[in-house]
C-alpha positions, 0 to 999 in steps of 0.5 A, a space after each residue: 500500500 505504500 507504493 500507491 500512485 508512485 508517478 503522481 507522487 513523483 510528479 507532485 514532487 517535481 512540480 513543487 521543486 521546479 516551482 520553488 526554483 521559479 519563485 527564486 528566479 522570479 524574485 531575482 528578476 523582479 528585485 534585482 533586474 527590475 528594481 536594484 539595477 536601475 538604481 545604479 549610477 548612470 543607469 535609468 529605468 527603461 522599458 527593459 527594466 519594466 519588462 523584467 519586473 513584470 516578468 519576475 512578478 508573473 513567474 512568482 505568481 504562476 509558480 505559486 499556482 503550481 505549488 498549490 497544484 502540487 499540494 492539491 495532488 498530495 491532498 487527493 492522494 491522502 484522501 484516497 489513502 484514508 478512503 482505503 483504510 475505512 473499507 
């Protein structure tokens, strides 16, 4: 019973870790490339910096959605496991 749905467990884990990586990459893009870099001397806030800021925030938001999706897969697996115990 311990190896029920191994592909779903593996997929959920992969989605979760890739999404955490996406949060880190999005934070880098939005904070450093979008905010801190334009504050350097002889640099101004351009359209490229705005796009990096928007891209970083978008990556963070989509990554959080995928983290929630991976948690939802784990919740469904826990519900299925508890349902089998009661039978």
